[in-house]
C-alpha positions in Angstrom: -17.0 -23.7 7.5 -14.3 -21.9 5.6 -11.2 -23.9 4.8 -7.8 -22.2 5.4 -5.7 -21.9 2.2 -3.1 -19.3 3.1 -0.1 -21.6 2.6 -1.4 -23.2 -0.6 0.0 -20.8 -3.1 1.4 -23.2 -5.7 -1.8 -24.7 -7.1 -1.8 -27.8 -9.3 -3.3 -27.1 -12.7 -6.7 -28.8 -13.0 -8.4 -29.8 -16.3 -11.8 -28.2 -16.6 -14.7 -30.2 -17.9 -17.3 -28.7 -20.2 -20.2 -27.2 -18.3 -23.5 -29.1 -17.9 -26.7 -28.2 -19.7 -27.7 -24.7 -18.7 -30.6 -24.7 -16.2 -33.3 -22.1 -16.0 -32.4 -21.0 -12.5 -29.2 -20.7 -10.4 -28.1 -20.1 -6.9 -26.6 -16.6 -6.1 -25.5 -14.7 -3.0 -27.5 -11.4 -3.2 -28.9 -8.6 -1.1 -32.5 -7.3 -0.9 -31.4 -4.2 1.0 -28.2 -2.5 2.1 -26.8 -3.4 5.5 -24.4 -5.6 7.5 -23.1 -9.0 6.3 -26.3 -10.8 7.3 -28.2 -9.1 4.5 -26.2 -11.2 2.0 -28.2 -14.4 1.6 -28.6 -17.3 -0.9 -31.2 -16.6 -3.6 -32.6 -18.7 -6.5 -32.6 -16.4 -9.5 -33.0 -16.8 -13.3 -29.8 -17.6 -15.2 -28.9 -14.5 -17.2 -29.1 -14.7 -20.9 -26.0 -13.5 -22.8 -26.5 -10.7 -25.3 -24.8 -10.6 -28.8 -21.5 -9.4 -27.4 -21.6 -11.3 -24.1 -20.5 -14.7 -22.8 -22.2 -16.8 -20.1 -19.7 -18.2 -17.7 -20.4 -21.2 -15.5 -18.4 -19.9 -12.5 -16.1 -22.1 -10.4 -14.9 -19.4 -8.1 -15.4 -15.7 -7.3 -13.1 -13.3 -5.4 -14.3 -11.4 -2.4 -12.9 -7.8 -2.1 -13.2 -4.9 0.3 -15.0 -2.9 -2.3 -17.8 -5.6 -2.2 -18.4 -4.6 1.4 -19.0 -1.0 0.3 -21.6 -2.1 -2.3 -23.3 -4.3 0.3 -23.7 -1.6 2.9 -24.6 1.1 0.3 -21.6 3.4 0.8 -20.5 2.8 -2.9 -23.2 2.4 -5.6 -21.5 1.7 -8.9 -24.8 0.5 -10.4 -26.5 3.9 -9.7 -30.1 3.2 -8.5 -29.9 -0.5 -7.4 -32.3 -3.1 -8.6 -32.8 -5.7 -5.9 -32.0 -8.5 -5.4 -28.5 -7.3 -6.2 -25.9 -10.0 -6.8 -22.4 -8.9 -5.6 -18.9 -9.7 -6.9 -16.6 -8.1 -9.4 -14.5 -11.0 -10.6 -14.3 -14.8 -11.0 -13.3 -17.7 -13.2 -15.0 -20.6 -14.8 -16.0 -22.2 -18.2 -17.8 -20.5 -21.1 -21.2 -22.1 -21.2 -22.8 -20.0 -23.9 -22.0 -16.9 -26.0 -23.6 -14.3 -28.2 -23.1 -14.2 -31.9 -20.5 -11.4 -31.8 -18.4 -12.9 -28.9 -16.2 -14.5 -31.4 -13.0 -14.6 -29.3 -14.3 -17.4 -27.2 -15.5 -20.9 -27.7 -17.9 -23.0 -25.5 -15.7 -24.8 -22.9 -12.9 -22.2 -22.7 -11.4 -21.7 -19.3 -11.7 -17.9 -18.6 -11.5 -15.2 -15.9 -13.5 -12.0 -15.9 -13.7 -8.7 -14.2 -16.5 -6.2 -14.2 -17.3 -3.9 -11.2 -20.8 -2.7 -12.3 -22.2 -5.5 -14.5 -25.8 -4.8 -15.2 -26.7 -8.5 -15.4 -25.4 -9.2 -12.0 -22.2 -9.9 -10.1 -20.0 -12.9 -9.7 -21.4 -14.4 -6.4 -23.5 -16.8 -8.5 -23.4 -20.0 -10.4 -23.6 -18.1 -13.7 -22.7 -14.6 -14.9 -23.3 -13.0 -18.3 -20.6 -10.4 -19.0 -19.4 -8.4 -22.1 -16.7 -10.4 -23.8 -14.4 -7.4 -23.6 -14.3 -8.0 -19.8 -13.2 -11.7 -20.2 -9.8 -13.3 -20.8 -8.4 -16.7 -21.1 -7.3 -18.1 -17.8 -3.5 -18.7 -17.3 -2.7 -22.3 -18.0 -0.7 -22.9 -14.8 -3.4 -21.8 -12.4 -6.5 -23.8 -11.5 -9.9 -22.1 -11.6 -10.1 -21.5 -7.8 -6.9 -19.5 -7.8 -7.7 -17.8 -11.1 -11.0 -16.7 -9.7 -9.2 -14.9 -6.9 -6.8 -13.0 -9.2 -8.6 -10.9 -11.9 -9.4 -7.6 -10.0 -6.3 -7.8 -7.8 -4.2 -8.9 -10.8 -5.2 -5.9 -12.8 -4.7 -3.5 -9.9 -1.2 -4.9 -9.2 0.0 -5.1 -12.8 -1.3 -1.8 -13.8 0.3 -0.2 -10.8 3.7 -1.8 -11.4 3.8 -1.6 -15.2 1.4 1.2 -16.0 1.5 3.8 -13.3 5.0 3.3 -12.0 6.6 2.0 -15.3 9.0 0.1 -13.1 12.4 -0.6 -14.7 15.1 -3.2 -14.1 17.4 -2.4 -11.2 15.1 0.2 -9.6 14.3 0.1 -5.9 10.5 -0.1 -5.3 8.6 -0.2 -2.0 5.3 -2.2 -2.0 3.5 -0.7 1.0 0.8 -3.2 2.2 2.5 -6.2 0.5 0.7 -9.1 2.3 -2.8 -8.2 1.1 -4.6 -9.4 -2.0 -3.1 -6.8 -4.4 0.3 -6.6 -2.6 1.1 -10.3 -2.9 0.7 -10.1 -6.6 2.5 -6.7 -7.0 5.6 -8.1 -5.3 5.8 -10.9 -8.0 5.1 -8.5 -10.9 7.8 -6.2 -9.6 10.3 -9.1 -9.4 9.4 -10.0 -12.9 10.7 -6.6 -13.9 14.0 -7.5 -12.0 13.5 -4.6 -9.6 14.9 -4.5 -6.1 11.7 -5.1 -4.1 11.2 -3.8 -0.6 7.9 -4.5 1.2 6.0 -3.8 4.3 4.0 -6.4 6.2 2.9 -6.7 9.9 3.5 -10.0 11.8 5.8 -12.9 11.3 3.5 -15.0 9.1 2.8 -12.0 6.8 6.6 -11.2 6.5 7.4 -14.9 5.7 4.7 -15.0 3.0 6.0 -11.8 1.3 9.6 -13.1 1.4 8.5 -16.4 -0.1 6.8 -14.5 -3.0 10.1 -12.8 -3.8 10.6 -9.6 -1.8 14.2 -8.8 -1.2 13.5 -7.4 2.3 10.4 -6.9 4.4 9.9 -4.5 7.2 7.1 -3.8 9.7 6.2 -0.2 8.9 4.6 0.3 12.3 7.8 -0.5 14.2 10.0 2.3 15.7 13.0 1.1 13.6 11.1 1.0 10.3 12.6 4.2 8.8 16.1 3.4 9.9 15.8 -0.1 8.3 14.4 1.4 5.1 17.3 3.9 4.9 19.8 1.1 5.3 18.0 -1.0 2.6 17.7 2.0 0.2 20.7 4.3 0.9 20.1 6.3 -2.3 16.4 6.6 -1.7 13.4 4.8 -3.3 12.9 5.1 -7.0 9.2 4.2 -6.7 6.5 3.2 -4.3 3.1 1.4 -4.7 0.9 2.5 -1.8 -1.8 0.0 -1.1 -2.8 1.5 2.3 -2.6 5.0 3.7 -1.8 6.6 7.0 1.1 8.0 9.0 3.4 5.0 8.5 3.1 5.3 4.7 3.9 9.0 4.9 7.1 8.3 6.8 8.2 5.7 4.3 7.4 8.0 1.3 9.8 10.6 2.8 12.5 8.4 1.4 11.3 8.6 -2.2 14.1 10.4 -4.1 13.5 13.6 -6.1 12.2 12.5 -9.5 10.8 9.3 -8.0 7.2 8.0 -8.5 4.4 7.1 -6.1 1.3 5.3 -7.3 -1.9 4.2 -5.5 -5.2 2.7 -6.5 -8.2 5.0 -6.1 -9.9 4.0 -2.9 -6.8 4.1 -0.7 -7.5 6.3 2.3 -6.1 8.6 3.4 -4.6 9.4 0.0 -0.8 9.9 0.0 0.3 13.6 0.3 1.9 15.3 -2.6 5.7 16.0 -2.2 7.8 18.5 -4.2 9.7 16.7 -7.0 7.9 13.4 -6.6 5.4 12.3 -9.2 2.1 11.1 -7.6 -0.5 9.1 -9.6 -3.8 7.6 -8.7 -5.2 5.0 -11.0 -8.1 2.5 -11.5 -7.8 -1.1 -12.7 -9.0 -1.2 -16.3 -10.2 -4.3 -18.2 -10.3 -4.9 -21.9 -9.0 -7.5 -24.4 -5.5 -6.0 -24.5 -5.4 -5.7 -20.7 -6.4 -9.3 -20.2 -3.8 -10.5 -22.7 -1.1 -8.5 -20.8 -2.3 -9.9 -17.5 -2.2 -13.4 -18.8 1.3 -13.0 -20.2 2.6 -11.4 -17.0 1.0 -14.1 -14.9 2.6 -16.9 -17.0 6.0 -15.2 -17.1 6.0 -14.5 -13.4 4.7 -18.1 -12.7 2.2 -16.1 -10.6 1.2 -17.6 -7.2 -2.1 -16.5 -5.8 -2.3 -16.7 -2.0 -5.7 -17.6 -0.7 -6.5 -16.8 2.9 -9.7 -18.8 3.1 -12.3 -20.5 0.9 -16.0 -20.3 1.6 -18.9 -22.0 -0.1 -21.3 -19.7 -2.0 -23.9 -20.1 0.7 -21.5 -18.6 3.3 -20.8 -15.4 1.5 -22.0 -13.5 4.5 -19.4 -15.2 6.7 -16.7 -14.2 4.1 -17.8 -10.6 4.4 -17.7 -10.7 8.2 -14.2 -12.2 8.1 -13.1 -9.5 5.7 -14.4 -6.7 7.9 -12.2 -8.0 10.7 -9.2 -7.3 8.5 -5.5 -8.5 8.6 -5.9 -11.0 5.8 -3.0 -12.4 3.9 -3.9 -12.8 0.3 -7.6 -13.0 -0.8 -10.8 -14.6 0.3 -12.6 -16.7 -2.3 -16.1 -18.2 -2.8 -16.0 -21.8 -4.2 -19.0 -22.2 -6.5 -18.3 -25.4 -8.3 
């Protein structure tokens, strides 16, 4: 059974122990064909061997994202022609168990997080993953590996939206649309780190309370009849910027309050995409990983004392249940697979 974790957003830092001797095989949640959640089953597979520029990570946790659902059902194929069994998962955290000769930035036993959306040696729903060292960073010291494993993909998406695409500045008023989700909960905190005036949207009392606890100055329900009137009152001079993490009519109404010269950013994959408006800069972006990006994310996470809301934790063998829960929607924070 999954364990609920939505209120446990201030983790206690845990000391990681060096990984055990590397076995020949590992458990992994993988698919043998595209289809519904039930096609995701536990497999016994060979432990991947790291190449010269790669590290082998003994994973403690892996994040579960909506993009994983699209890989599972075949609607998104980042690997091109798939090679089954296909191990899913784009990010996770654990301990460096082995490394190639040119992966000199890391040592055996380092606590790390990693992100790679099309890793040829398999995804992160596994006991081990071999990944290019450029897609690996040192885990923030204040987070345990469970919470760190939930935060790489979503952390990059949130930080690169706030700092990169929007270039948010101190004193600006920003709207985080879809603030209770896995990306939005982190984006609120990164925006507050910039000392911006943060307005957010979230539906339901629990979601609004969570977003306020994470630092939002005000939270509205974008689906309510009074949403635009509330937003006008909260931002009488208009919005300087908006990060759109969901699309639709409610978003378009909110974006009508972005002032001339303002900015709107959204990650690729948000549908429907926000409409262009005269005088408003609109930018789509993808989360990008690299050594510099990981260093920036680690610094930002530490400075913001980043809290990572986890909606529920599932064992690796129940990855299919995690997918089924994600398909039902309305999740506050992120779902995580506990591997060790």
